[in-house]
Every structure is written in structure tokens, then in C-alpha cells.
C-alpha positions as CSV (number, residue, x, y, z in Angstrom):
1,M,-152.2,161.6,118.5
2,T,-153.0,165.1,117.3
3,P,-152.7,165.3,113.5
4,V,-149.2,166.2,112.2
5,H,-148.9,167.9,108.8
6,V,-145.9,166.6,106.9
7,N,-143.7,168.5,104.5
8,A,-143.9,165.9,101.7
9,R,-141.6,167.6,99.2
10,V,-139.1,164.7,99.5
11,L,-141.8,162.3,98.3
12,S,-141.8,163.9,94.9
13,V,-138.1,163.4,94.2
14,A,-136.2,160.4,92.9
15,S,-136.0,157.5,95.4
16,N,-133.2,157.9,97.9
17,G,-132.5,157.2,101.6
18,Q,-134.3,160.3,102.9
19,R,-137.4,159.6,100.9
20,R,-137.3,156.0,102.2
21,V,-137.3,157.1,105.8
22,A,-140.2,159.6,105.2
23,E,-142.3,156.9,103.5
24,E,-141.7,154.3,106.1
25,I,-142.7,156.7,108.9
26,I,-145.7,158.3,107.2
27,T,-147.3,155.0,106.4
28,R,-147.1,154.1,110.0
29,L,-148.5,157.4,111.4
30,P,-152.3,157.5,111.0
31,S,-152.3,161.1,112.1
32,A,-149.9,162.2,109.3
33,I,-151.3,164.6,106.7
34,P,-148.8,164.9,103.8
35,V,-148.7,168.3,102.2
36,A,-147.0,168.2,98.7
37,P,-146.2,170.9,96.2
38,H,-147.8,171.0,92.8
39,G,-145.3,170.5,89.9
40,A,-141.6,170.9,90.3
41,A,-140.3,170.2,93.8
42,S,-136.6,170.2,93.4
43,G,-134.1,173.0,93.5
44,V,-135.0,176.7,94.1
45,R,-138.7,176.1,93.3
46,G,-139.0,173.5,96.0
47,H,-137.3,175.7,98.6
48,L,-139.6,178.7,97.6
49,W,-142.6,176.5,98.0
50,E,-141.5,175.5,101.5
51,Q,-140.8,179.1,102.6
52,G,-144.1,180.4,101.1
53,P,-147.1,178.2,100.3
54,L,-146.2,175.4,102.8
55,L,-145.6,178.0,105.5
56,L,-148.9,179.7,104.9
57,K,-150.9,176.5,104.6
58,T,-149.5,175.0,107.9
59,W,-148.9,178.2,109.9
60,D,-151.4,177.1,112.7
61,K,-150.6,173.4,112.4
62,R,-148.0,171.0,113.7
63,L,-145.5,170.5,110.9
64,W,-142.8,167.9,110.5
65,S,-140.2,168.3,107.8
66,P,-138.5,164.9,107.2
67,S,-135.7,165.9,104.9
68,T,-133.4,168.5,106.4
69,S,-135.1,171.6,104.8
70,G,-138.3,173.4,105.7
71,P,-139.9,176.8,106.4
72,V,-137.5,178.6,108.7
73,F,-140.2,180.9,110.3
74,H,-142.8,178.2,111.1
75,P,-143.8,178.5,114.8
76,N,-144.5,174.8,115.5
77,H,-142.0,172.9,113.4
78,I,-140.0,169.7,114.0
79,V,-137.2,168.9,111.5
80,T,-135.3,165.7,110.7
81,V,-131.7,166.3,109.7
82,H,-130.1,163.3,108.1
83,D,-126.6,164.7,107.8
84,I,-124.6,167.9,107.1
85,A,-122.5,166.5,104.3
86,F,-123.0,169.9,102.6
87,V,-120.7,171.3,105.3
88,D,-118.4,168.4,106.0
89,G,-117.8,167.6,102.4
90,R,-118.3,170.7,100.4
91,E,-116.1,169.3,97.6
92,W,-119.0,166.9,96.7
93,F,-121.5,169.7,96.0
94,S,-121.8,172.9,94.1
95,S,-121.0,176.0,96.1
96,S,-124.6,177.3,95.8
97,F,-126.1,174.0,97.1
98,S,-123.7,173.9,100.0
99,T,-124.3,177.5,100.9
100,L,-128.1,177.3,100.6
101,Y,-128.4,174.1,102.8
102,D,-125.9,175.5,105.3
103,Q,-128.0,178.6,105.7
104,I,-131.3,176.8,105.9
105,T,-130.0,174.3,108.5
106,R,-128.5,177.1,110.5
107,R,-131.8,178.9,110.7
108,L,-133.7,175.8,111.5
109,A,-131.3,174.9,114.2
110,G,-132.3,178.1,115.9
111,S,-136.0,178.4,115.0
112,A,-137.4,174.8,114.9
113,R,-139.2,173.6,118.0
114,H,-137.1,170.5,118.0
115,L,-134.6,168.6,115.7
116,I,-134.4,164.9,115.0
117,T,-131.3,163.2,113.6
118,V,-131.0,159.7,112.3
119,S,-127.7,159.0,114.1
120,E,-125.7,160.2,117.1
121,F,-123.0,161.2,114.6
122,T,-125.3,163.8,113.0
123,R,-126.6,164.9,116.3
124,Q,-123.1,165.7,117.5
125,R,-122.3,167.5,114.2
126,L,-125.4,169.8,114.7
127,I,-124.3,170.5,118.3
128,E,-120.7,171.3,117.2
129,H,-121.3,173.2,114.0
130,Y,-124.6,175.0,114.6
131,R,-124.3,175.2,118.4
132,A,-127.7,173.5,118.8
133,H,-128.5,172.9,122.4
134,P,-128.2,169.2,123.2
135,D,-131.7,169.2,124.8
136,R,-133.2,170.3,121.4
137,V,-131.8,167.4,119.4
138,T,-133.0,163.8,119.6
139,T,-131.5,160.8,117.8
140,I,-133.9,158.3,116.3
141,H,-132.3,155.6,114.3
142,S,-134.0,154.4,111.1
143,G,-135.4,150.9,110.7
144,V,-135.0,147.8,108.5
145,S,-137.8,146.6,106.3
146,P,-139.0,143.0,107.1
147,N,-138.2,142.2,103.5
148,F,-134.6,141.9,104.5
149,A,-134.2,138.5,106.0
150,P,-132.3,135.3,105.0
151,Q,-133.8,134.0,101.8
152,P,-134.4,130.3,100.8
153,Q,-131.5,128.7,98.9
154,D,-133.6,128.2,95.8
155,A,-134.2,132.0,95.7
156,V,-130.5,132.6,96.1
157,A,-129.8,130.0,93.3
158,A,-132.3,131.6,91.0
159,L,-130.7,135.0,91.4
160,R,-127.2,133.6,90.9
161,S,-128.4,132.0,87.7
162,R,-130.0,135.3,86.5
163,I,-126.8,137.3,87.0
164,G,-124.4,134.5,86.0
165,V,-122.5,134.0,89.2
166,D,-121.7,130.5,90.4
167,G,-118.8,131.0,92.7
168,P,-118.1,133.1,95.8
169,Y,-119.0,136.8,95.5
170,L,-119.0,140.1,97.4
171,V,-121.8,142.6,97.1
172,A,-121.0,146.4,96.6
173,F,-123.4,149.3,96.6
174,L,-121.9,151.6,94.1
175,G,-123.0,154.7,92.2
176,S,-122.0,158.0,90.7
177,D,-122.3,159.8,94.0
178,P,-118.6,160.4,95.0
179,R,-119.4,159.7,98.6
180,K,-120.0,156.1,97.7
181,N,-116.3,155.7,97.0
182,T,-116.8,153.7,93.8
183,A,-113.3,154.3,92.3
184,R,-111.5,153.0,95.3
185,V,-113.7,150.0,95.6
186,L,-113.1,149.0,92.0
187,E,-109.3,149.7,92.4
188,A,-109.2,147.5,95.5
189,W,-111.1,144.8,93.7
190,A,-108.6,145.0,90.8
191,Q,-105.8,144.4,93.3
192,I,-107.2,141.2,94.9
193,H,-109.0,139.6,92.0
194,P,-105.9,137.8,90.6
195,R,-105.8,136.0,94.0
196,F,-109.4,135.0,93.8
197,P,-110.1,134.4,90.1
198,E,-113.2,132.4,90.7
199,A,-114.8,135.2,92.8
200,R,-117.0,138.0,91.6
201,L,-117.8,141.5,92.8
202,V,-121.5,141.9,92.3
203,T,-122.7,145.5,92.2
204,F,-126.1,147.1,92.6
205,G,-127.2,150.7,92.7
206,R,-126.8,153.3,90.0
207,L,-123.7,151.8,88.5
208,A,-125.6,151.5,85.2
209,N,-124.2,155.0,84.6
210,P,-121.5,154.2,82.1
211,R,-119.4,157.1,83.3
212,V,-118.6,155.3,86.5
213,F,-116.9,152.4,84.6
214,A,-115.4,154.7,82.1
215,D,-113.7,156.7,84.9
216,A,-112.4,153.5,86.6
217,Q,-111.0,152.2,83.3
218,A,-109.3,155.5,82.6
219,S,-107.6,155.1,86.0
220,G,-106.2,151.8,84.9
221,A,-108.4,149.6,87.1
222,P,-109.5,146.5,85.1
223,M,-113.2,145.4,85.3
224,D,-112.4,141.7,85.4
225,G,-114.8,139.8,87.7
226,V,-117.3,142.7,88.2
227,V,-120.9,141.8,87.6
228,H,-123.7,144.4,87.7
229,A,-126.9,143.0,88.9
230,G,-129.1,145.6,87.3
231,P,-132.3,146.9,88.9
232,V,-133.1,144.7,91.9
233,S,-136.2,144.4,94.1
234,D,-135.9,144.2,97.9
235,A,-136.5,140.5,97.7
236,E,-133.7,140.0,95.1
237,L,-131.4,142.2,97.1
238,A,-132.1,140.1,100.2
239,S,-131.2,137.0,98.2
240,L,-128.0,138.7,97.0
241,Y,-127.0,139.5,100.6
242,T,-128.0,136.0,101.8
243,G,-125.6,134.3,99.4
244,A,-122.7,136.8,99.6
245,A,-119.4,136.5,101.3
246,G,-119.9,140.1,102.5
247,L,-121.2,143.6,101.8
248,V,-118.6,146.1,100.6
249,F,-119.7,149.6,101.8
250,P,-116.7,151.8,102.6
251,S,-118.6,155.1,102.0
252,L,-116.8,158.3,102.6
253,Y,-119.7,159.9,104.5
254,E,-123.0,158.6,105.7
255,G,-125.6,160.1,108.1
256,F,-126.9,156.6,108.6
257,G,-126.0,153.9,106.1
258,L,-129.1,151.7,105.6
259,P,-127.4,149.0,103.4
260,I,-125.3,148.0,106.4
261,L,-128.3,147.0,108.4
262,E,-130.2,145.5,105.5
263,A,-127.2,143.2,104.8
264,A,-126.8,142.4,108.4
265,A,-130.5,141.5,108.7
266,C,-129.8,138.8,106.0
267,G,-126.7,137.6,108.0
268,S,-124.1,139.0,105.6
269,P,-120.6,140.0,106.9
270,I,-120.0,143.7,106.6
271,L,-117.1,145.8,105.3
272,T,-117.6,149.5,105.9
273,A,-115.9,152.7,106.9
274,A,-114.6,153.5,110.4
275,T,-115.9,157.0,110.0
276,T,-119.1,159.2,110.3
277,A,-122.2,157.2,111.3
278,M,-121.2,153.8,110.0
279,P,-119.5,152.3,113.1
280,E,-122.6,153.3,115.1
281,I,-125.0,151.0,113.2
282,S,-122.6,148.2,112.3
283,P,-122.6,144.8,114.0
284,P,-119.7,144.1,116.3
285,D,-117.8,141.9,113.9
286,A,-117.9,144.4,111.0
287,H,-114.6,145.0,109.2
288,L,-114.1,148.8,109.7
289,V,-111.6,150.4,107.3
290,D,-110.1,153.7,106.3
291,P,-112.3,154.5,103.3
292,R,-109.5,156.6,101.7
293,S,-107.1,153.7,101.7
294,V,-107.3,151.4,98.8
295,A,-104.9,149.0,100.6
296,D,-107.2,148.9,103.6
297,I,-110.3,148.2,101.5
298,A,-108.5,145.5,99.5
299,A,-107.2,143.7,102.6
300,A,-110.6,143.6,104.1
301,M,-112.2,142.3,100.9
302,A,-109.6,139.5,100.8
303,R,-110.4,138.6,104.4
304,L,-114.1,138.3,103.6
305,L,-113.3,135.9,100.8
306,E,-110.7,133.9,102.8
307,D,-112.3,133.6,106.2
308,A,-115.2,131.2,106.8
309,D,-118.0,132.5,109.1
310,E,-118.2,131.2,112.6
311,P,-121.3,128.9,113.0
312,D,-123.5,131.4,114.7
313,A,-122.0,134.6,113.2
314,R,-124.9,135.2,110.8
315,A,-127.4,134.7,113.5
316,R,-125.6,137.3,115.7
317,R,-125.7,139.8,112.9
318,R,-129.4,139.2,112.4
319,D,-130.0,139.7,116.1
320,F,-128.1,143.0,116.0
321,A,-130.2,144.3,113.0
322,S,-133.4,143.1,114.6
323,A,-133.2,146.0,117.1
324,F,-133.7,148.5,114.2
325,T,-137.4,148.2,113.3
326,W,-139.6,150.9,111.6
327,E,-142.2,150.3,114.4
328,R,-139.6,151.3,117.0
329,T,-138.7,154.3,114.9
330,R,-142.3,155.3,114.6
331,D,-142.9,155.0,118.4
332,A,-139.8,157.2,119.0
333,Y,-141.2,159.8,116.6
334,V,-144.6,159.7,118.3
335,A,-143.0,160.2,121.7
336,T,-140.9,163.1,120.4
337,F,-143.9,164.7,118.7
338,E,-146.0,164.5,121.8
339,K,-143.2,165.9,124.0
340,H,-142.0,168.8,121.8
341,F,-144.9,170.0,119.7
342,A,-146.9,172.8,121.2
């Protein structure tokens, strides 16, 4: 394939879902030539670098921007848009951030040679909000790392021992990002924990931020039965999923929702939101809830702890997740690049 220069600004920021997608695809594209800024890459400086030095350096090249923003005047540019939460949930961002990304995405929707989205949900939002022509937007789902697969029982037992959990448990991806719905998850757990005193809610993510617990405690939600796993590797997270009664992921807004597929690839039951992109990538037996209803979340958590899995349920979830591979994602990118780049 003809070389493709990559706007690699996202690779210099803290690890997140968009960086993960860019890394997984770049490592599988021999023709990719990353172009990264020197020094600060976030905020206004990062955007100025994209609109100036990156534009000049790649003006006569094929350019792929994997993280929503990029040079709006580039003549041969394909952009991946993960979501438009900065439009759909302005309350989660500063006014300046929302306005800037809205304007950049609006320009790119008109000027880019083609747009790629990670879900059909985001594709429809680009068509609805920015009037992007449907023929100019392609959905390419993300993949699941092969690290996420059922783990041996001794690995699960070792992780249980490390975090001090010997009974049934649920796994929750939590953090200080308000979209992750941390306060409602903790409030729902507080409601059901008296019914399941032997159970634990095991959290991972950036819950190490003490403000998250402080806010929950201030709201009156007790932290009984909550265990934070601390930093976990992919292998440890796979063990966590393998032994869990279910993943609790009722996010308020997701352009994709990779933890859903990673947990499903390990066979774990799924509790997630019936909104945005989450139903699109959830196995058929997922518990879909109203993420703004604590009662809905609590009832689904209780069902996960009460109901035993059918004998082949975990195998069916693994089969569902197996359709989402990074190799398939790469092949779809290659096909899109070959079709739409000049």
C-alpha cells in the first residue's frame, strides 16, 4: 500500500481509548509513517501544530488523523472521529473545549476526503449534526486484543489473593470522568450490598483519585464491599473478568466502549447502558439499563449476582467478541484508504 502519514499527536498524550486504537492500527500498518510534534502536544499548542507544521510537512502526502482533530485545509486527509460527546454532552466539558472541537469537526466534515467512525452510532451523529453525506462516512469497529481471553483458574486465584477477594464479585470500570457514571454505580452498589454481604464490587481504572470516593461518601453512599484493584495489566484484567459475576459499565456516553468487548472475550456477563454505541457492541444477553436510573443499575447488578450462567453462555459471549479483531480493523482501514485517498 502507498505510504500513509499519520497524525501521531494522540500518541504523546496519556493512555486512553483513542490512543489505544491508533497504536493498534499503526503497529499493523507497515506503510504507516507517524508524524509527531516536538514537545507539548495537548491543548492549544497541539492544535496549532496540526494546523501549521503538520499541514506543511504532509501537504503533498496521504494523511490519516486517528483522533478526531487534524489540519482542516489538508487536501488528501482521512479522519477518524470517535464521538462527538463535546456536542452531545457539553456539560462534561469546558465551553472553550466544546466550541473548539465542534468547529474543528464541522470543518473536517466538509473538507476531509473521507471520515471514519468507530461505531454506527457516531456515524449517524456526524450525518445528523454536521450534515455529512452518508457516502463520505465509513464505520470501522475497533478490535479486541488477544490478551483478553479466559484465564487459567490459578491465575484467577492469584489475582483474588492479591486484592483480597474470596467470594463472588462484580467488576466496574470507574474513574473521575463524569461520563463513566461513577456516583450512580456506587450508589446502586450501596443499595444492593446488604442483600449480598459476601459479594464485592472490584473497581479498576482511575478510581485511585480520592476525590471520586470523597464525592460518593459526601452523597451518603457507603463504601462497604468496594475493593479497588489498583493498576492492572491486560493479563490481570483478563483474570479479573474471567472470575467475575459480571462487568458493570453503565456509561452515560460512549463512542465505542472497549471494556464491553474485552470482558465478553473473557466470557463475562455484561451490564451496560442502553444508549449511544453500547448496545451496538454488546453480546445479545447483555443487561441493558437506563444509565441515569440508580434503581435500574442496582436491579441489574443484583441479577448478575443472583442468576447462574447457562452452561454455554460464556462461550457464546466469547464467540460474539471474536468477530472484533484488530486484524479485521486493519483490513477495513486499508480498504478504506485505498478507496478514498487520492
